[in-house]
LUMMAR-913257 format. One line per 3 residues: number of its first residue (from 1); their letters; for each residue x, y negated, z negated of N, C-alpha, C. Coordinates in Angstrom, 3 decimals, padded with zeros to 6 digits. Last residue first. Layout:
% LUMMAR-913257
NUM = A = X,Y,Z,X,Y,Z,X,Y,Z | ... .
END
This chain:
% LUMMAR-913257
199 = NVG = 024.470,042.621,088.862,023.231,043.383,089.047,023.561,044.245,089.311 | 024.749,039.421,086.540,025.436,041.288,087.344,024.148,041.531,087.165 | 023.197,037.840,086.482,023.714,037.668,087.151,024.852,038.810,087.581 .
196 = EQV = 022.515,037.638,083.354,021.436,037.640,084.829,022.110,037.660,086.048 | 024.452,037.725,082.291,023.834,038.806,082.153,023.125,038.704,083.807 | 025.509,035.318,082.166,026.366,035.974,082.686,025.579,037.156,082.946 .
193 = QAG = 023.209,033.733,081.106,023.877,033.270,082.851,024.607,034.512,083.064 | 023.347,034.272,078.531,022.414,034.789,079.353,022.635,035.305,080.996 | 025.271,033.326,077.337,025.188,035.446,077.302,024.392,035.577,078.807 .
190 = HRR = 025.267,030.499,077.480,025.773,031.315,078.044,025.635,033.157,078.627 | 022.778,029.362,076.608,022.279,030.652,077.430,023.317,031.096,078.565 | 023.815,028.165,074.431,023.132,029.928,073.938,022.570,030.817,075.345 .
187 = PDD = 025.011,026.047,075.314,026.007,026.945,075.025,025.072,029.097,074.778 | 023.071,024.014,077.290,022.515,024.934,075.942,024.111,025.947,076.255 | 022.812,021.941,079.500,024.114,022.673,078.683,023.928,023.263,078.039 .
184 = GQA = 020.619,020.576,079.975,020.583,022.133,080.262,022.143,022.886,080.009 | 019.330,018.063,078.921,020.105,018.938,078.659,020.323,020.488,079.388 | 016.581,016.883,078.626,017.077,017.084,080.066,018.982,017.536,080.013 .
181 = GLN = 015.240,018.613,076.025,015.455,017.570,076.967,015.712,017.597,078.211 | 016.062,020.491,073.867,017.227,019.602,074.606,016.714,018.857,075.391 | 014.609,022.647,072.020,013.778,021.697,073.389,015.434,020.544,073.109 .
178 = PAA = 016.595,025.713,072.012,016.066,024.397,071.013,015.797,023.522,072.092 | 016.121,028.315,073.360,017.524,026.921,073.040,016.472,026.334,072.936 | 017.090,031.987,073.519,016.488,030.838,073.984,016.639,029.686,072.970 .
175 = TVE = 019.362,033.822,073.024,018.722,033.765,074.617,018.130,032.101,074.721 | 021.089,035.897,071.823,020.725,034.328,071.379,020.004,033.760,072.643 | 020.373,038.916,069.709,021.016,037.987,071.060,020.028,037.155,070.939 .
172 = SRR = 021.731,040.087,067.178,020.088,039.639,068.010,020.951,038.977,069.268 | 023.985,043.360,066.728,023.222,042.345,067.335,021.564,041.820,067.452 | 025.894,045.682,065.482,024.410,045.334,066.120,023.685,043.694,065.918 .
169 = GAQ = 029.666,044.146,066.057,028.138,045.367,065.925,027.346,045.377,066.109 | 032.698,044.814,066.857,031.472,044.079,067.207,030.239,044.868,066.025 | 035.589,043.300,066.144,034.552,044.091,065.502,033.048,043.551,066.360 .
166 = RNY = 037.433,040.971,066.380,036.565,040.832,067.337,036.388,042.701,066.878 | 039.917,042.266,063.709,039.465,040.604,064.527,038.130,041.998,065.550 | 040.001,043.275,061.657,039.202,043.859,062.350,038.699,042.964,063.057 .
163 = PLP = 042.808,042.593,060.302,042.462,044.475,060.477,040.706,044.492,061.576 | 044.261,039.907,060.878,042.946,040.638,060.347,042.368,042.010,060.776 | 047.014,039.072,059.931,045.666,039.574,060.879,045.633,040.049,060.071 .
160 = TGA = 048.069,037.100,056.837,047.869,038.146,057.508,046.353,038.716,058.364 | 046.680,035.670,054.690,047.794,034.771,055.750,048.133,036.192,056.548 | 045.353,036.909,051.927,046.716,037.041,051.914,047.998,035.871,053.089 .
157 = LLA = 042.867,035.838,053.177,043.119,035.099,052.534,044.748,035.160,051.483 | 042.965,037.829,055.472,042.388,036.023,055.714,043.425,035.320,054.260 | 042.429,039.967,054.099,043.437,039.781,054.618,043.546,038.102,055.213 .
154 = ELN = 040.434,039.392,052.855,041.291,040.284,051.501,042.901,039.464,052.192 | 038.351,039.347,054.960,038.644,038.265,053.539,039.832,038.471,052.437 | 038.717,041.694,055.737,039.249,040.844,057.125,039.233,039.575,055.442 .
151 = AAV = 037.855,043.866,054.060,038.997,043.655,054.368,039.913,042.448,055.196 | 035.258,042.430,053.694,035.800,042.504,052.827,037.311,042.869,053.150 | 033.994,043.392,056.201,034.453,041.394,056.138,035.054,042.038,055.384 .
148 = IRR = 033.836,046.150,056.030,034.817,045.837,056.772,035.181,043.685,056.695 | 032.623,046.696,054.012,033.800,046.912,053.352,035.187,046.706,054.359 | 029.741,045.764,054.491,030.332,044.837,053.579,032.011,045.243,053.262 .
145 = PQE = 029.526,046.570,058.295,029.633,046.844,057.043,030.551,045.701,055.938 | 028.003,043.900,060.424,029.044,045.202,060.203,029.559,044.915,058.678 | 026.594,043.262,062.962,026.122,043.978,061.441,027.609,044.046,061.266 .
142 = GIT = 028.052,040.971,065.238,026.973,041.804,065.087,026.830,042.397,063.372 | 031.540,040.542,065.755,029.763,039.905,065.687,028.815,040.594,065.733 | 034.311,038.806,064.173,033.214,039.831,064.508,031.226,039.440,064.770 .
139 = QAI = 037.678,036.926,064.976,036.132,036.687,065.596,035.213,038.030,064.654 | 040.126,034.703,063.943,039.318,036.221,063.956,038.253,036.147,064.322 | 040.852,032.234,063.525,042.517,032.927,063.875,041.518,034.563,063.754 .
136 = AAG = 040.431,028.198,064.213,040.238,030.044,064.236,040.942,030.919,064.078 | 041.930,026.205,061.631,042.102,026.642,063.197,041.079,027.962,063.067 | 041.628,024.714,059.083,040.375,024.689,059.796,040.947,026.165,061.167 .
133 = AED = 043.624,025.385,057.440,043.708,024.098,058.550,042.483,023.865,059.643 | 042.783,027.965,055.948,043.085,026.753,055.789,043.606,025.782,056.339 | 041.068,029.495,058.530,042.831,029.343,057.868,042.781,028.146,057.422 .
130 = LFV = 038.567,030.932,059.136,038.870,029.794,059.614,040.123,030.193,058.696 | 036.436,033.539,061.350,037.302,033.801,060.067,038.760,031.848,060.683 | 033.258,033.810,062.749,034.551,032.743,063.077,034.919,032.922,061.413 .
127 = FHP = 030.851,035.583,063.251,031.127,035.827,062.723,033.244,034.854,062.320 | 026.872,035.938,063.930,028.206,036.119,064.866,029.399,035.098,063.570 | 024.871,038.559,064.217,025.448,036.852,063.724,026.928,037.045,064.381 .
124 = IGD = 023.880,037.230,067.382,023.925,036.822,066.182,023.911,037.607,065.277 | 025.248,035.927,070.626,024.839,036.732,070.202,025.148,036.522,067.915 | 027.083,033.495,071.735,024.924,033.985,072.142,025.111,035.996,071.458 .
121 = VEY = 028.660,031.466,070.825,028.015,032.309,069.937,027.585,032.764,070.877 | 031.705,029.936,071.290,031.286,031.106,072.027,030.199,031.537,071.585 | 032.863,028.323,069.936,032.884,030.317,069.657,032.573,030.402,070.236 .
118 = QSM = 031.755,025.877,071.080,032.922,026.147,070.724,034.209,027.553,070.760 | 028.949,025.835,071.338,029.872,026.151,072.485,031.534,027.021,071.783 | 028.262,026.776,068.666,028.200,027.579,069.265,029.234,027.116,070.501 .
115 = EPL = 029.533,023.732,067.470,029.780,025.200,067.083,029.957,025.756,068.001 | 027.711,021.942,069.547,028.515,021.877,069.740,029.802,022.428,069.331 | 025.189,023.011,068.437,025.998,023.251,069.581,026.964,023.307,069.823 .
112 = WKS = 024.255,021.888,065.537,025.434,023.492,065.299,025.710,023.740,067.378 | 022.113,020.565,066.326,023.615,020.647,065.453,024.512,021.030,065.411 | 019.823,022.564,066.305,020.843,021.358,067.937,022.146,021.087,067.076 .
109 = NDV = 019.370,025.263,065.439,018.780,024.007,064.553,020.758,023.713,065.927 | 019.373,027.681,065.302,018.663,026.433,066.302,018.298,024.695,065.603 | 021.898,028.221,064.053,021.909,028.525,065.311,021.339,027.994,066.408 .
106 = NLM = 023.061,027.524,061.497,022.117,027.997,061.915,022.092,027.452,062.916 | 025.810,028.466,059.560,025.801,027.453,060.871,024.477,028.622,060.984 | 027.107,028.857,057.120,026.404,029.352,057.254,025.946,027.984,058.523 .
103 = VFN = 030.303,028.986,054.717,029.558,028.731,054.987,028.623,029.877,055.999 | 032.149,029.648,052.146,031.440,030.265,052.914,030.239,029.417,053.598 | 035.836,029.642,051.394,034.204,028.834,051.469,033.656,029.953,052.739 .
100 = VRD = 037.285,031.508,049.408,036.681,031.446,049.720,035.858,030.389,050.908 | 037.838,031.206,046.350,038.198,031.715,047.213,038.707,030.985,048.984 | 035.110,031.747,045.231,035.428,031.245,044.134,037.112,030.633,044.889 .
97 = GYD = 034.231,033.635,046.012,033.397,032.179,046.895,033.623,031.562,046.524 | 034.364,036.577,046.926,035.498,035.578,047.147,035.217,034.107,047.114 | 032.242,037.738,045.374,033.378,038.108,044.906,034.681,038.007,046.098 .
94 = ERL = 029.194,036.510,046.775,030.096,036.536,045.053,031.740,036.844,044.543 | 030.336,037.084,048.393,030.286,035.464,048.287,030.765,035.451,046.746 | 029.452,039.495,049.189,030.978,038.917,049.166,031.485,037.120,048.571 .
91 = AEM = 026.595,039.254,048.234,027.891,040.366,047.191,029.198,038.973,047.149 | 026.087,038.026,050.571,025.785,037.202,049.020,026.592,038.262,048.199 | 026.042,039.702,052.168,027.085,038.772,051.844,026.677,037.920,051.017 .
88 = DGA = 024.757,041.385,051.544,026.305,041.917,050.730,026.707,041.049,051.366 | 022.088,041.041,051.822,022.336,041.460,051.052,023.898,041.885,050.321 | 022.227,040.206,054.309,022.342,038.904,053.194,022.070,039.546,052.535 .
85 = MAQ = 022.455,041.836,056.941,023.495,041.866,055.702,023.215,040.652,054.436 | 019.399,041.757,057.413,019.437,043.296,056.621,021.478,042.747,055.922 | 020.145,039.384,058.642,019.128,039.599,057.504,018.889,040.755,056.744 .
82 = CST = 020.941,039.059,060.347,021.231,038.639,059.791,020.384,039.048,058.418 | 019.023,041.565,062.475,020.591,042.342,062.266,021.163,041.153,061.317 | 017.002,040.179,062.651,016.771,040.252,061.312,018.337,041.312,061.009 .
79 = CWD = 016.891,036.283,062.824,017.490,037.655,063.735,017.683,039.126,062.230 | 015.272,033.519,062.213,014.298,035.403,063.108,015.142,036.686,063.108 | 016.611,032.188,060.866,015.800,033.257,060.289,015.297,034.209,060.626 .
76 = AYF = 020.111,033.393,062.213,019.157,032.506,062.552,017.976,033.694,061.959 | 023.560,031.837,063.045,022.691,033.178,062.550,021.541,032.119,062.525 | 027.269,031.788,062.481,026.147,031.707,062.565,025.098,032.493,063.424 .
73 = EVF = 029.437,031.622,058.914,028.210,033.101,060.189,027.444,031.821,060.604 | 032.114,031.254,058.613,031.944,030.829,058.497,031.185,031.757,059.684 | 035.031,031.478,055.419,034.034,032.391,057.006,033.028,031.665,057.418 .
70 = TPQ = 038.416,029.492,055.584,036.379,029.653,055.583,035.465,031.080,056.127 | 040.861,028.911,053.214,040.253,029.941,054.132,038.462,029.783,054.382 | 040.962,025.573,051.809,040.842,027.013,051.705,040.071,027.242,052.808 .
67 = NNG = 041.249,022.661,052.041,042.772,023.290,052.161,042.016,024.815,051.449 | 039.065,021.055,052.689,039.461,021.842,050.713,040.496,022.161,051.215 | 037.798,020.393,055.066,038.947,019.596,054.762,038.715,020.101,052.984 .
64 = LAV = 036.401,022.221,056.059,037.014,021.922,056.854,038.105,020.920,056.606 | 034.379,022.135,054.409,035.005,023.215,054.263,036.088,023.526,055.386 | 032.816,019.628,054.813,033.388,020.140,053.037,034.710,021.124,053.345 .
61 = ELP = 032.112,020.624,056.811,032.082,019.277,056.774,033.389,019.378,055.499 | 029.875,022.559,056.458,031.502,022.711,057.446,031.600,021.954,057.601 | 029.237,023.087,052.759,028.616,022.370,053.609,030.297,022.599,055.693 .
58 = VSR = 028.552,026.312,051.712,029.736,025.121,051.506,029.222,023.896,052.982 | 025.804,027.975,050.669,026.372,027.942,051.434,027.091,026.120,051.213 | 023.192,027.634,049.217,024.190,027.427,048.356,025.629,027.278,049.809 .
55 = DAL = 021.230,027.525,051.755,020.912,026.068,050.434,022.200,026.169,049.471 | 021.590,030.433,052.822,022.565,028.874,053.306,022.071,027.990,052.981 | 020.570,031.862,050.382,022.533,031.950,051.381,022.536,030.369,052.241 .
52 = SSL = 017.955,031.428,050.930,019.074,030.968,050.100,020.618,031.172,050.203 | 017.665,032.265,053.784,017.298,031.053,053.488,018.317,030.406,052.283 | 017.899,034.231,053.710,018.694,033.550,054.391,018.812,032.363,054.055 .
49 = SAT = 017.964,036.146,050.345,017.070,036.006,051.857,018.308,034.531,052.237 | 018.908,038.597,047.993,019.318,037.686,048.812,018.341,037.338,050.358 | 016.216,039.412,045.683,017.484,039.959,046.718,017.900,038.657,047.151 .
46 = TGQ = 015.001,038.376,043.682,016.294,037.938,043.431,017.181,039.338,044.269 | 012.350,038.654,044.009,013.050,037.754,044.536,014.123,037.372,043.979 | 012.212,041.497,043.075,011.494,040.839,045.061,012.505,039.815,044.855 .
43 = TRL = 012.105,040.807,040.151,013.171,042.186,041.109,013.505,041.418,043.123 | 010.180,039.765,040.170,011.300,039.100,039.680,012.028,039.909,040.308 | 008.495,041.772,041.000,007.696,040.276,041.646,009.295,039.414,041.834 .
40 = GVV = 008.317,043.731,038.984,008.407,043.837,040.979,008.731,042.617,041.583 | 007.793,042.326,036.547,009.037,042.715,036.857,009.534,043.034,038.238 | 004.944,041.248,037.570,005.561,040.270,037.532,007.598,041.215,037.643 .
37 = ILV = 004.445,044.322,037.690,003.899,043.661,039.016,004.866,042.363,038.834 | 004.143,045.141,035.509,005.190,045.895,036.404,005.456,045.582,037.792 | 002.729,043.948,034.087,003.735,043.960,033.796,004.275,044.768,034.993 .
34 = SLV = 000.087,044.462,034.916,000.706,043.352,035.171,002.460,042.844,034.780 | 000.307,046.875,034.368,000.528,046.932,035.479,000.447,045.140,036.251 | 000.371,047.122,031.527,000.819,047.424,032.466,000.881,047.180,033.327 .
31 = AAV = -002.354,045.761,031.493,-001.498,044.632,030.834,-000.303,045.489,030.859 | -004.405,047.449,033.163,-004.127,046.421,033.577,-003.095,045.632,032.634 | -004.330,050.000,031.000,-004.138,049.846,031.933,-002.889,048.259,032.846 .
28 = TVV = -005.088,048.212,028.370,-004.053,048.749,028.002,-003.039,048.776,029.664 | -007.593,048.331,029.338,-007.342,046.653,028.824,-005.002,047.350,029.007 | -008.593,050.263,029.612,-008.615,049.645,030.818,-007.779,048.407,030.512 .
25 = VFN = -008.438,051.383,026.672,-007.966,051.977,028.067,-007.636,051.053,029.235 | -009.998,049.613,025.494,-009.096,049.422,025.201,-007.696,050.031,026.069 | -012.709,051.247,027.402,-012.198,048.815,027.310,-011.384,049.052,026.999 .
22 = RIR = -012.839,052.941,025.881,-012.436,052.600,027.192,-012.519,051.752,027.363 | -012.957,052.749,023.208,-012.107,053.588,023.498,-011.736,053.036,025.093 | -015.391,051.072,023.096,-014.812,050.556,022.159,-013.311,051.326,023.018 .
19 = VAL = -017.436,053.706,024.128,-016.727,051.616,025.130,-016.024,051.538,024.765 | -016.773,055.331,022.186,-016.704,055.786,022.774,-016.375,054.261,024.345 | -018.499,053.495,020.309,-016.454,054.206,019.965,-016.452,054.107,021.010 .
16 = TAE = -020.822,053.672,020.997,-019.511,052.700,020.421,-018.283,052.959,021.249 | -021.963,055.981,020.756,-021.453,055.187,021.858,-020.623,054.185,022.063 | -021.202,056.877,017.831,-020.091,057.261,018.825,-020.149,056.735,020.507 .
13 = SAD = -023.056,054.939,017.465,-021.883,054.456,016.990,-020.749,055.545,017.403 | -025.559,056.073,018.655,-024.955,054.980,018.766,-023.655,054.099,018.423 | -025.392,058.374,017.491,-025.140,058.501,018.459,-025.346,057.624,019.275 .
10 = LNT = -025.736,057.294,014.222,-024.741,058.510,014.574,-023.918,058.304,016.133 | -028.546,056.584,014.968,-027.278,055.348,014.264,-026.140,056.644,014.664 | -030.442,058.363,015.536,-029.685,058.032,016.476,-028.703,056.641,015.959 .
7 = DLP = -030.197,062.394,014.459,-029.558,060.313,013.953,-029.298,059.780,014.897 | -032.312,063.998,015.014,-031.788,063.091,015.210,-031.652,062.179,015.087 | -034.336,066.549,013.135,-034.594,065.195,013.712,-032.641,064.848,013.890 .
4 = QEG = -034.337,069.354,013.872,-034.122,068.645,012.963,-033.333,067.772,013.579 | -037.240,071.551,014.025,-036.290,070.941,013.774,-035.803,069.315,013.978 | -038.400,074.656,011.525,-038.023,072.664,012.428,-037.426,072.422,013.076 .
1 = M = -038.787,078.054,011.770,-038.333,076.468,011.558,-037.939,075.450,012.392 .
END
């Protein structure tokens, strides 16, 4: 019995087919991963961020003059409690934004120092509820569950006392002041001064 010669054309053809299948699988996997990455980035991009909320907020001067109740949030980009509530704030804006002004004031902007002093902001997020005339009727400080803020907004719209006035939650302390030059009357230092005096 003699050995049968190998058909080298068949082996080359099978090898070429195997390479083509492997390349097809690699391209398919790469395409699927690319689609998943794009979908993931789009999903991530649609979540609420503080900067996108601030960009779409009603300017304070407009809110104080349009005869609608106003919900003011004092915040900072570095505030983890503010960041944690961004999604809820976006949802609340969607639910109430046609009837309530949503205003965001960044505590790192010295432009808002008079308002920070007026509302005694020493921790953030700090929320102030203003009636149609612009008078402060309630404040809450720190992270708040969405249902608590919604209940307060409902009461604000109804003109009834807010059920969660002076509610306190987890917050970020406001201690660092913007560069004010020779001024030493930064209202954000108030909380730090009070705490320093207590020993």
